[in-house]
N, C-alpha and C positions, 0 to 999 in steps of 0.2 A: 702313226701316220696321220696325215690330214684327213683322209677318208674315214678312218676309225673315229677320230675326234668329231667329225661332222655327224656321223651316225649316232654317237652318244648324245650330241646336242639335240638331234631330231627326236631321239627316243625319250629324252628327258623333258621335252617341251610339252608333252601331253596334249592339252587342248589348245595350246598356242601354236601358231604357224610361224615358221622361220621364213622371213622374206629374203634375207641375204646373209652371206658370211663373207666378210671382207678381211683379207690378210693384212694386218698392220704390224707384222713382225719387224722388229728393229726400231720401232717408234715407242717412245715413252708414253704411258697413258695420258699424261697432261698435254702431249703434242697432238692428240686425236680429238677431233670435234665432230659431233653428230648433230645435225639440225633436221627438223621436219617442218616443211613450209611448202605451200602451194601444191599439195598432193605428192610431194617427193621427199625422200629421205636422202640427205647428202652426208657422206662420210668423207672427211678430209684429214690429212695428217701432214705435218711439215717438220722436218728435222734439219738443223743447221749446226755445223761444227767448225771450229777454227783451231788450228794447231800451228805452233811455231816450231819450225825445224831449222836446221843449220843453214838451209838455203832460203829461208824466209817463211812467210805465212802461207799455210795451205787451208783452203776452205772446202768443205763438203756440204752439199745441199741435196736433199731429196724430198719429194712430196708425192702424194697420191690424192686423187679425188675420184669418188664414185658416187653417182646419183642414180637412185632407184625410184621408179614411179610406184606409188601405192596402188594395190589392186582396187578395182571398183568396189565400193561399199565399205572400205576400211577408213575409219576416221583417224585424223592425225593424232587425236587424243589417245588412241588405243596403242600407239607405237611405243615400244620400249627397246632399249639397247643394252647390251652388256659387253664388257671387254675382258 
């Protein structure tokens, strides 16, 4: 379950603090972008699909964007992310 996975991540982080957990299920890793700028962490993901069917072309598009402010005293250089 998601809660068990989150607990494992929190327990394995030791001296590091987890700022956020963003669910990007359904997105390929190369479709996910993480940037740190102006005291904020921005996670965005975008997925586009095109299918040709007997009735014509179908397009699927989805995206997410989440922006998290860094806690006071945390330097942008200290931020790491993992997927």
